[in-house]
N, CA and C atoms as a LAMMPS dump frame, in Angstrom:
ITEM: TIMESTEP
0
ITEM: NUMBER OF ATOMS
150
ITEM: BOX BOUNDS ff ff ff
-5.0000000000000000e+02 5.0000000000000000e+02
-5.0000000000000000e+02 5.0000000000000000e+02
-5.0000000000000000e+02 5.0000000000000000e+02
ITEM: ATOMS id mol type element x y z
1 1 1 N 3.618 14.657 -2.598
2 1 2 C 4.682 13.985 -3.322
3 1 3 C 4.702 12.51 -2.937
4 2 1 N 4.848 11.659 -3.892
5 2 2 C 4.876 10.228 -3.625
6 2 3 C 6.319 9.739 -3.614
7 3 1 N 6.563 8.807 -2.715
8 3 2 C 7.861 8.143 -2.687
9 3 3 C 7.812 6.944 -3.615
10 4 1 N 8.915 6.66 -4.247
11 4 2 C 8.99 5.51 -5.134
12 4 3 C 10.024 4.541 -4.574
13 5 1 N 9.595 3.34 -4.296
14 5 2 C 10.484 2.298 -3.801
15 5 3 C 10.83 1.392 -4.971
16 6 1 N 12.12 1.196 -5.21
17 6 2 C 12.59 0.397 -6.334
18 6 3 C 13.029 -0.972 -5.815
19 7 1 N 12.557 -2.015 -6.48
20 7 2 C 12.934 -3.379 -6.133
21 7 3 C 13.576 -4.014 -7.36
22 8 1 N 14.793 -4.495 -7.217
23 8 2 C 15.466 -5.18 -8.318
24 8 3 C 15.395 -6.679 -8.062
25 9 1 N 15.097 -7.438 -9.106
26 9 2 C 15.005 -8.882 -8.965
27 9 3 C 15.673 -9.551 -10.166
28 10 1 N 16.082 -10.78 -9.953
29 10 2 C 16.738 -11.533 -11.02
30 10 3 C 16.198 -12.954 -11.037
31 11 1 N 16.059 -13.499 -12.245
32 11 2 C 15.704 -14.899 -12.42
33 11 3 C 17.017 -15.609 -12.718
34 12 1 N 17.358 -16.596 -11.919
35 12 2 C 18.674 -17.208 -11.992
36 12 3 C 18.589 -18.681 -12.387
37 13 1 N 19.567 -19.134 -13.138
38 13 2 C 19.696 -20.529 -13.509
39 13 3 C 21.052 -21.014 -12.985
40 14 1 N 21.299 -22.277 -13.002
41 14 2 C 22.542 -22.808 -12.447
42 14 3 C 23.79 -22.233 -13.112
43 15 1 N 23.74 -21.992 -14.41
44 15 2 C 24.937 -21.522 -15.101
45 15 3 C 24.988 -20.002 -15.262
46 16 1 N 24.092 -19.251 -14.665
47 16 2 C 24.161 -17.792 -14.754
48 16 3 C 22.805 -17.128 -14.658
49 17 1 N 22.826 -15.808 -14.705
50 17 2 C 21.601 -15.018 -14.602
51 17 3 C 20.958 -14.91 -15.973
52 18 1 N 19.676 -15.192 -16.04
53 18 2 C 18.95 -15.11 -17.309
54 18 3 C 18.381 -13.703 -17.513
55 19 1 N 17.699 -13.151 -16.509
56 19 2 C 17.009 -11.878 -16.682
57 19 3 C 17.068 -11.071 -15.395
58 20 1 N 17.305 -9.781 -15.51
59 20 2 C 17.289 -8.864 -14.37
60 20 3 C 16.201 -7.839 -14.645
61 21 1 N 15.375 -7.556 -13.642
62 21 2 C 14.281 -6.607 -13.828
63 21 3 C 14.13 -5.687 -12.637
64 22 1 N 13.244 -4.696 -12.781
65 22 2 C 12.958 -3.744 -11.713
66 22 3 C 11.45 -3.649 -11.526
67 23 1 N 11.044 -3.424 -10.302
68 23 2 C 9.648 -3.157 -9.979
69 23 3 C 9.6 -1.867 -9.186
70 24 1 N 8.493 -1.155 -9.289
71 24 2 C 8.328 0.09 -8.555
72 24 3 C 7.063 0.015 -7.715
73 25 1 N 7.153 0.532 -6.505
74 25 2 C 5.991 0.648 -5.625
75 25 3 C 5.842 2.128 -5.291
76 26 1 N 4.713 2.699 -5.662
77 26 2 C 4.454 4.11 -5.367
78 26 3 C 3.798 4.212 -3.995
79 27 1 N 4.376 5.021 -3.118
80 27 2 C 3.856 5.189 -1.769
81 27 3 C 3.428 6.64 -1.586
82 28 1 N 2.151 6.892 -1.267
83 28 2 C 1.704 8.267 -1.069
84 28 3 C 2.284 8.866 0.205
85 29 1 N 2.341 10.192 0.238
86 29 2 C 2.829 10.907 1.403
87 29 3 C 1.892 10.648 2.59
88 30 1 N 2.462 10.481 3.761
89 30 2 C 1.674 10.246 4.97
90 30 3 C 1.174 11.589 5.486
91 31 1 N -0.137 11.692 5.716
92 31 2 C -0.744 12.941 6.18
93 31 3 C -1.253 12.807 7.609
94 32 1 N -0.483 12.183 8.467
95 32 2 C -0.895 11.994 9.857
96 32 3 C -0.62 13.272 10.638
97 33 1 N -1.651 13.792 11.302
98 33 2 C -1.515 15.054 12.038
99 33 3 C -1.368 14.837 13.539
100 34 1 N -1.458 13.598 13.999
101 34 2 C -1.341 13.321 15.425
102 34 3 C -2.69 13.279 16.13
103 35 1 N -3.761 13.627 15.441
104 35 2 C -5.097 13.593 16.036
105 35 3 C -5.669 12.192 15.904
106 36 1 N -6.696 11.915 16.675
107 36 2 C -7.353 10.615 16.62
108 36 3 C -8.123 10.421 15.332
109 37 1 N -8.493 9.18 15.061
110 37 2 C -9.259 8.836 13.873
111 37 3 C -10.749 8.976 14.165
112 38 1 N -11.48 9.636 13.276
113 38 2 C -12.93 9.778 13.428
114 38 3 C -13.589 8.576 12.751
115 39 1 N -14.273 7.767 13.527
116 39 2 C -14.905 6.564 13.007
117 39 3 C -16.367 6.835 12.72
118 40 1 N -16.913 6.181 11.7
119 40 2 C -18.316 6.31 11.347
120 40 3 C -19.147 5.441 12.287
121 41 1 N -20.272 5.978 12.747
122 41 2 C -21.152 5.257 13.651
123 41 3 C -22.139 4.419 12.832
124 42 1 N -22.002 3.09 12.894
125 42 2 C -22.866 2.189 12.129
126 42 3 C -24.312 2.215 12.614
127 43 1 N -24.568 2.677 13.803
128 43 2 C -25.937 2.732 14.322
129 43 3 C -26.818 3.648 13.487
130 44 1 N -26.254 4.567 12.768
131 44 2 C -27.036 5.469 11.906
132 44 3 C -27.604 4.696 10.705
133 45 1 N -27.042 3.565 10.351
134 45 2 C -27.508 2.777 9.208
135 45 3 C -28.605 1.787 9.573
136 46 1 N -28.731 1.452 10.839
137 46 2 C -29.694 0.443 11.278
138 46 3 C -31.09 1.08 11.326
139 47 1 N -32.049 0.432 10.638
140 47 2 C -33.435 0.913 10.662
141 47 3 C -34.13 0.33 11.876
142 48 1 N -34.806 1.187 12.606
143 48 2 C -35.51 0.735 13.809
144 48 3 C -36.941 0.337 13.441
145 49 1 N -37.364 -0.855 13.887
146 49 2 C -38.726 -1.34 13.64
147 49 3 C -39.582 -0.988 14.838
148 50 1 N -40.778 -0.463 14.556
149 50 2 C -41.697 -0.09 15.64
150 50 3 C -42.702 -1.156 15.904
């Protein structure tokens, strides 16, 4: 399930508000299990010259 963060914004002029709008940011569910991160070993990509 994704969380939706709503941001309201307004463009304002000296004599009043011209436009009010909304923006949405979709945030995916965090799947952190508490285990360490497995990193890829770049040495497997390096070709060895003989």
